[in-house]
N, CA, C and O atoms as CSV, one atom per row, in Angstrom:
chain,resi,resn,atom,element,x,y,z
A,1,MET,N,N,29.402,-17.227,-19.614
A,1,MET,CA,C,30.764,-17.007,-19.871
A,1,MET,C,C,31.549,-18.262,-19.838
A,1,MET,O,O,31.261,-19.053,-18.941
A,2,ALA,N,N,32.517,-18.584,-20.687
A,2,ALA,CA,C,33.197,-19.784,-20.763
A,2,ALA,C,C,34.243,-19.867,-19.611
A,2,ALA,O,O,34.794,-18.835,-19.228
A,3,SER,N,N,34.526,-21.069,-19.054
A,3,SER,CA,C,35.537,-21.122,-18.015
A,3,SER,C,C,36.834,-21.089,-18.697
A,3,SER,O,O,36.917,-21.133,-19.925
A,4,GLN,N,N,37.973,-21.002,-17.819
A,4,GLN,CA,C,39.325,-20.854,-18.441
A,4,GLN,C,C,39.619,-22.146,-18.988
A,4,GLN,O,O,40.340,-22.160,-19.985
A,5,GLU,N,N,39.158,-23.347,-18.483
A,5,GLU,CA,C,39.460,-24.591,-19.039
A,5,GLU,C,C,38.840,-24.695,-20.411
A,5,GLU,O,O,39.506,-25.247,-21.287
A,6,GLU,N,N,37.619,-24.220,-20.701
A,6,GLU,CA,C,36.951,-24.247,-21.897
A,6,GLU,C,C,37.758,-23.457,-22.937
A,6,GLU,O,O,38.058,-23.952,-24.023
A,7,ILE,N,N,38.079,-22.293,-22.593
A,7,ILE,CA,C,38.840,-21.451,-23.362
A,7,ILE,C,C,40.212,-22.108,-23.807
A,7,ILE,O,O,40.632,-22.046,-24.963
A,8,ARG,N,N,40.839,-22.719,-22.805
A,8,ARG,CA,C,42.123,-23.284,-23.026
A,8,ARG,C,C,41.977,-24.499,-24.191
A,8,ARG,O,O,42.739,-24.651,-25.146
A,9,ASP,N,N,40.878,-25.268,-23.883
A,9,ASP,CA,C,40.605,-26.424,-24.897
A,9,ASP,C,C,40.370,-25.907,-26.219
A,9,ASP,O,O,40.905,-26.456,-27.182
A,10,ILE,N,N,39.589,-24.862,-26.369
A,10,ILE,CA,C,39.322,-24.261,-27.730
A,10,ILE,C,C,40.668,-23.776,-28.244
A,10,ILE,O,O,40.905,-24.060,-29.418
A,11,ARG,N,N,41.577,-23.105,-27.584
A,11,ARG,CA,C,42.778,-22.636,-28.147
A,11,ARG,C,C,43.536,-23.811,-28.579
A,11,ARG,O,O,44.112,-23.759,-29.665
A,12,ILE,N,N,43.609,-24.968,-27.785
A,12,ILE,CA,C,44.502,-26.104,-28.172
A,12,ILE,C,C,43.833,-26.763,-29.500
A,12,ILE,O,O,44.581,-27.230,-30.359
A,13,GLN,N,N,42.576,-26.796,-29.647
A,13,GLN,CA,C,41.906,-27.336,-30.785
A,13,GLN,C,C,42.293,-26.398,-32.051
A,13,GLN,O,O,42.526,-26.891,-33.154
A,14,LYS,N,N,42.337,-25.126,-31.819
A,14,LYS,CA,C,42.578,-24.183,-32.945
A,14,LYS,C,C,44.108,-24.378,-33.273
A,14,LYS,O,O,44.465,-24.351,-34.450
A,15,MET,N,N,44.962,-24.561,-32.321
A,15,MET,CA,C,46.445,-24.796,-32.596
A,15,MET,C,C,46.543,-26.124,-33.288
A,15,MET,O,O,47.332,-26.199,-34.230
A,16,GLN,N,N,45.819,-27.225,-32.932
A,16,GLN,CA,C,45.967,-28.488,-33.677
A,16,GLN,C,C,45.429,-28.330,-35.031
A,16,GLN,O,O,45.990,-28.922,-35.953
A,17,ARG,N,N,44.418,-27.607,-35.249
A,17,ARG,CA,C,43.970,-27.369,-36.702
A,17,ARG,C,C,45.078,-26.626,-37.494
A,17,ARG,O,O,45.339,-27.014,-38.632
A,18,LEU,N,N,45.677,-25.682,-37.003
A,18,LEU,CA,C,46.624,-25.041,-37.675
A,18,LEU,C,C,47.817,-25.986,-38.059
A,18,LEU,O,O,48.378,-25.865,-39.148
A,19,LYS,N,N,48.179,-26.905,-37.164
A,19,LYS,CA,C,49.183,-27.867,-37.437
A,19,LYS,C,C,48.737,-28.721,-38.544
A,19,LYS,O,O,49.521,-28.975,-39.458
A,20,GLU,N,N,47.412,-29.232,-38.535
A,20,GLU,CA,C,47.009,-30.100,-39.595
A,20,GLU,C,C,47.092,-29.326,-41.049
A,20,GLU,O,O,47.400,-29.900,-42.094
A,21,LEU,N,N,46.806,-28.094,-40.954
A,21,LEU,CA,C,46.964,-27.295,-42.250
A,21,LEU,C,C,48.449,-27.021,-42.664
A,21,LEU,O,O,48.750,-26.530,-43.752
A,22,GLY,N,N,49.288,-27.356,-41.767
A,22,GLY,CA,C,50.759,-27.167,-42.142
A,22,GLY,C,C,51.285,-25.805,-41.720
A,22,GLY,O,O,52.297,-25.309,-42.216
A,23,MET,N,N,50.526,-25.210,-40.750
A,23,MET,CA,C,50.895,-23.868,-40.354
A,23,MET,C,C,51.481,-23.884,-38.949
A,23,MET,O,O,51.052,-24.705,-38.138
A,24,GLU,N,N,52.392,-23.061,-38.632
A,24,GLU,CA,C,53.029,-22.957,-37.266
A,24,GLU,C,C,52.264,-21.871,-36.582
A,24,GLU,O,O,52.154,-20.739,-37.054
A,25,SER,N,N,51.729,-22.270,-35.425
A,25,SER,CA,C,50.940,-21.452,-34.485
A,25,SER,C,C,51.816,-20.280,-33.906
A,25,SER,O,O,51.346,-19.145,-33.820
A,26,TYR,N,N,53.001,-20.555,-33.542
A,26,TYR,CA,C,53.807,-19.477,-33.039
A,26,TYR,C,C,55.132,-19.517,-33.689
A,26,TYR,O,O,56.096,-20.037,-33.127
A,27,PRO,N,N,55.213,-18.908,-35.017
A,27,PRO,CA,C,56.414,-19.007,-35.808
A,27,PRO,C,C,57.609,-18.186,-35.258
A,27,PRO,O,O,57.369,-17.136,-34.661
A,28,SER,N,N,58.749,-18.566,-35.410
A,28,SER,CA,C,60.008,-17.961,-34.834
A,28,SER,C,C,60.491,-16.859,-35.858
A,28,SER,O,O,61.257,-15.964,-35.502
A,29,HIS,N,N,60.036,-16.961,-37.072
A,29,HIS,CA,C,60.422,-15.890,-38.013
A,29,HIS,C,C,59.204,-15.577,-38.967
A,29,HIS,O,O,58.525,-16.452,-39.503
A,30,VAL,N,N,59.020,-14.269,-39.105
A,30,VAL,CA,C,57.983,-13.730,-39.948
A,30,VAL,C,C,58.473,-13.126,-41.088
A,30,VAL,O,O,59.426,-12.359,-40.945
A,31,LEU,N,N,57.974,-13.331,-42.303
A,31,LEU,CA,C,58.405,-12.730,-43.503
A,31,LEU,C,C,57.900,-11.301,-43.571
A,31,LEU,O,O,56.758,-11.025,-43.204
A,32,ARG,N,N,58.752,-10.383,-44.043
A,32,ARG,CA,C,58.317,-8.938,-44.230
A,32,ARG,C,C,58.999,-8.384,-45.416
A,32,ARG,O,O,60.151,-8.731,-45.676
A,33,ASP,N,N,58.327,-7.509,-46.180
A,33,ASP,CA,C,58.789,-6.916,-47.389
A,33,ASP,C,C,59.699,-5.696,-47.138
A,33,ASP,O,O,60.652,-5.455,-47.878
A,34,PHE,N,N,59.374,-4.924,-46.061
A,34,PHE,CA,C,60.074,-3.701,-45.710
A,34,PHE,C,C,60.156,-3.532,-44.279
A,34,PHE,O,O,59.324,-4.083,-43.557
A,35,SER,N,N,61.099,-2.809,-43.794
A,35,SER,CA,C,61.068,-2.369,-42.353
A,35,SER,C,C,60.099,-1.112,-42.309
A,35,SER,O,O,59.705,-0.516,-43.311
A,36,LEU,N,N,59.791,-0.815,-41.062
A,36,LEU,CA,C,58.915,0.359,-40.963
A,36,LEU,C,C,59.645,1.746,-41.410
A,36,LEU,O,O,59.019,2.702,-41.869
A,37,ALA,N,N,60.905,1.727,-41.234
A,37,ALA,CA,C,61.671,2.856,-41.563
A,37,ALA,C,C,61.645,3.068,-43.150
A,37,ALA,O,O,61.538,4.184,-43.660
A,38,GLU,N,N,61.750,1.919,-43.847
A,38,GLU,CA,C,61.759,2.032,-45.314
A,38,GLU,C,C,60.306,2.404,-45.750
A,38,GLU,O,O,60.132,3.203,-46.671
A,39,VAL,N,N,59.305,1.847,-45.116
A,39,VAL,CA,C,57.929,2.288,-45.555
A,39,VAL,C,C,57.749,3.789,-45.398
A,39,VAL,O,O,57.164,4.443,-46.262
A,40,LYS,N,N,58.244,4.327,-44.311
A,40,LYS,CA,C,58.010,5.709,-43.933
A,40,LYS,C,C,58.847,6.555,-44.977
A,40,LYS,O,O,58.393,7.610,-45.420
A,41,LEU,N,N,60.019,6.086,-45.339
A,41,LEU,CA,C,60.774,6.904,-46.372
A,41,LEU,C,C,60.189,6.847,-47.886
A,41,LEU,O,O,60.255,7.799,-48.664
A,42,ASN,N,N,59.665,5.717,-48.158
A,42,ASN,CA,C,59.227,5.455,-49.537
A,42,ASN,C,C,57.705,5.215,-49.587
A,42,ASN,O,O,57.249,4.440,-50.427
A,43,PHE,N,N,56.939,5.828,-48.749
A,43,PHE,CA,C,55.507,5.709,-48.759
A,43,PHE,C,C,54.766,5.963,-49.930
A,43,PHE,O,O,53.860,5.199,-50.260
A,44,ASP,N,N,55.091,7.069,-50.663
A,44,ASP,CA,C,54.428,7.648,-51.767
A,44,ASP,C,C,54.638,6.607,-52.915
A,44,ASP,O,O,53.700,6.248,-53.626
A,45,THR,N,N,55.805,6.181,-53.050
A,45,THR,CA,C,56.196,5.206,-54.247
A,45,THR,C,C,55.504,3.882,-53.930
A,45,THR,O,O,54.870,3.288,-54.802
A,46,LEU,N,N,55.620,3.435,-52.729
A,46,LEU,CA,C,54.969,2.128,-52.346
A,46,LEU,C,C,53.348,2.104,-52.535
A,46,LEU,O,O,52.727,1.104,-52.894
A,47,GLU,N,N,52.811,3.275,-52.257
A,47,GLU,CA,C,51.379,3.380,-52.242
A,47,GLU,C,C,50.863,3.432,-53.772
A,47,GLU,O,O,49.785,2.917,-54.066
A,48,LYS,N,N,51.548,3.976,-54.588
A,48,LYS,CA,C,51.257,4.149,-56.082
A,48,LYS,C,C,51.461,2.690,-56.690
A,48,LYS,O,O,50.798,2.411,-57.689
A,49,ASP,N,N,52.181,1.902,-56.252
A,49,ASP,CA,C,52.379,0.511,-56.728
A,49,ASP,C,C,51.101,-0.224,-56.655
A,49,ASP,O,O,50.801,-0.954,-57.599
A,50,GLY,N,N,50.298,-0.110,-55.614
A,50,GLY,CA,C,49.075,-0.675,-55.450
A,50,GLY,C,C,49.105,-2.245,-55.052
A,50,GLY,O,O,48.054,-2.869,-54.901
A,51,SER,N,N,50.202,-2.757,-54.914
A,51,SER,CA,C,50.352,-4.165,-54.532
A,51,SER,C,C,50.353,-4.385,-53.063
A,51,SER,O,O,50.576,-3.381,-52.387
A,52,SER,N,N,50.153,-5.467,-52.460
A,52,SER,CA,C,50.155,-5.768,-51.043
A,52,SER,C,C,51.549,-5.751,-50.566
A,52,SER,O,O,52.459,-6.250,-51.229
A,53,LYS,N,N,51.733,-5.167,-49.394
A,53,LYS,CA,C,53.113,-5.295,-48.727
A,53,LYS,C,C,53.044,-5.826,-47.363
A,53,LYS,O,O,51.990,-5.692,-46.741
A,54,SER,N,N,54.133,-6.463,-46.782
A,54,SER,CA,C,54.075,-6.850,-45.485
A,54,SER,C,C,55.080,-6.144,-44.580
A,54,SER,O,O,56.234,-5.904,-44.937
A,55,VAL,N,N,54.598,-5.841,-43.442
A,55,VAL,CA,C,55.584,-5.226,-42.409
A,55,VAL,C,C,55.295,-5.972,-41.113
A,55,VAL,O,O,54.175,-6.429,-40.885
A,56,ALA,N,N,56.333,-6.092,-40.252
A,56,ALA,CA,C,56.043,-6.734,-39.000
A,56,ALA,C,C,56.581,-5.843,-37.855
A,56,ALA,O,O,57.485,-5.029,-38.043
A,57,GLY,N,N,56.022,-6.024,-36.739
A,57,GLY,CA,C,56.483,-5.186,-35.590
A,57,GLY,C,C,55.667,-5.592,-34.403
A,57,GLY,O,O,54.709,-6.363,-34.467
A,58,ARG,N,N,56.140,-4.988,-33.252
A,58,ARG,CA,C,55.263,-5.218,-32.098
A,58,ARG,C,C,54.331,-4.030,-31.895
A,58,ARG,O,O,54.724,-2.884,-32.109
A,59,VAL,N,N,53.152,-4.292,-31.500
A,59,VAL,CA,C,52.093,-3.240,-31.246
A,59,VAL,C,C,52.390,-2.635,-29.867
A,59,VAL,O,O,52.329,-3.297,-28.830
A,60,MET,N,N,52.701,-1.391,-29.918
A,60,MET,CA,C,52.985,-0.689,-28.651
A,60,MET,C,C,51.884,0.083,-28.119
A,60,MET,O,O,51.849,0.296,-26.907
A,61,ALA,N,N,50.884,0.574,-28.965
A,61,ALA,CA,C,49.696,1.303,-28.588
A,61,ALA,C,C,48.603,1.206,-29.552
A,61,ALA,O,O,48.860,1.134,-30.753
A,62,ILE,N,N,47.399,1.199,-29.115
A,62,ILE,CA,C,46.272,1.152,-30.048
A,62,ILE,C,C,45.338,2.398,-29.553
A,62,ILE,O,O,45.002,2.530,-28.376
A,63,ARG,N,N,44.983,3.244,-30.537
A,63,ARG,CA,C,44.032,4.374,-30.030
A,63,ARG,C,C,42.921,4.423,-31.079
A,63,ARG,O,O,43.169,4.393,-32.284
A,64,GLY,N,N,41.662,4.501,-30.562
A,64,GLY,CA,C,40.551,4.594,-31.402
A,64,GLY,C,C,40.093,6.011,-31.437
A,64,GLY,O,O,40.111,6.733,-30.441
A,65,GLN,N,N,39.652,6.413,-32.698
A,65,GLN,CA,C,39.077,7.675,-32.990
A,65,GLN,C,C,37.830,7.564,-33.709
A,65,GLN,O,O,37.842,7.925,-34.886
A,66,GLY,N,N,36.712,7.112,-33.188
A,66,GLY,CA,C,35.514,6.942,-33.874
A,66,GLY,C,C,35.719,5.609,-34.703
A,66,GLY,O,O,35.985,4.530,-34.172
A,67,ALA,N,N,35.563,5.809,-36.088
A,67,ALA,CA,C,35.724,4.795,-36.953
A,67,ALA,C,C,37.159,4.485,-37.414
A,67,ALA,O,O,37.390,3.548,-38.179
A,68,ILE,N,N,38.076,5.260,-36.949
A,68,ILE,CA,C,39.421,5.091,-37.309
A,68,ILE,C,C,40.274,4.532,-36.150
A,68,ILE,O,O,40.023,4.852,-34.988
A,69,LEU,N,N,41.279,3.698,-36.467
A,69,LEU,CA,C,42.094,3.093,-35.435
A,69,LEU,C,C,43.490,3.388,-35.773
A,69,LEU,O,O,43.927,3.218,-36.911
A,70,PHE,N,N,44.243,3.859,-34.728
A,70,PHE,CA,C,45.721,4.130,-34.953
A,70,PHE,C,C,46.549,3.151,-34.141
A,70,PHE,O,O,46.324,2.962,-32.946
A,71,VAL,N,N,47.469,2.558,-34.784
A,71,VAL,CA,C,48.299,1.680,-34.101
A,71,VAL,C,C,49.760,2.072,-34.108
A,71,VAL,O,O,50.234,2.476,-35.170
A,72,VAL,N,N,50.490,1.996,-33.076
A,72,VAL,CA,C,51.861,2.337,-33.009
A,72,VAL,C,C,52.641,1.021,-33.115
A,72,VAL,O,O,52.441,0.137,-32.282
A,73,LEU,N,N,53.545,0.857,-34.137
A,73,LEU,CA,C,54.291,-0.347,-34.240
A,73,LEU,C,C,55.755,0.050,-33.925
A,73,LEU,O,O,56.150,1.208,-34.059
A,74,TYR,N,N,56.535,-0.962,-33.503
A,74,TYR,CA,C,57.982,-0.855,-33.236
A,74,TYR,C,C,58.623,-2.238,-33.875
A,74,TYR,O,O,58.229,-3.373,-33.606
A,75,ASP,N,N,59.616,-1.923,-34.709
A,75,ASP,CA,C,60.335,-3.099,-35.278
A,75,ASP,C,C,61.786,-3.113,-34.911
A,75,ASP,O,O,62.598,-3.796,-35.535
A,76,GLY,N,N,62.095,-2.382,-33.931
A,76,GLY,CA,C,63.519,-2.489,-33.420
A,76,GLY,C,C,64.499,-1.625,-34.215
A,76,GLY,O,O,65.693,-1.610,-33.915
């Protein structure tokens, strides 16, 4: 098992690699296409579109049911 210092060093290396690629490791703003409420209201229409959508929120709970995973999101 890796020590905490080794884990820290690996994380710092990953963060530096993201910077080299022009990415922010802890962005203060995340782009999203819809709020969770909008997705809930318009799910059928959005699903038929077939294109990728982005939502953002805080993971409040994760429940596994065999091969299925349920995630509870909160976006304020």
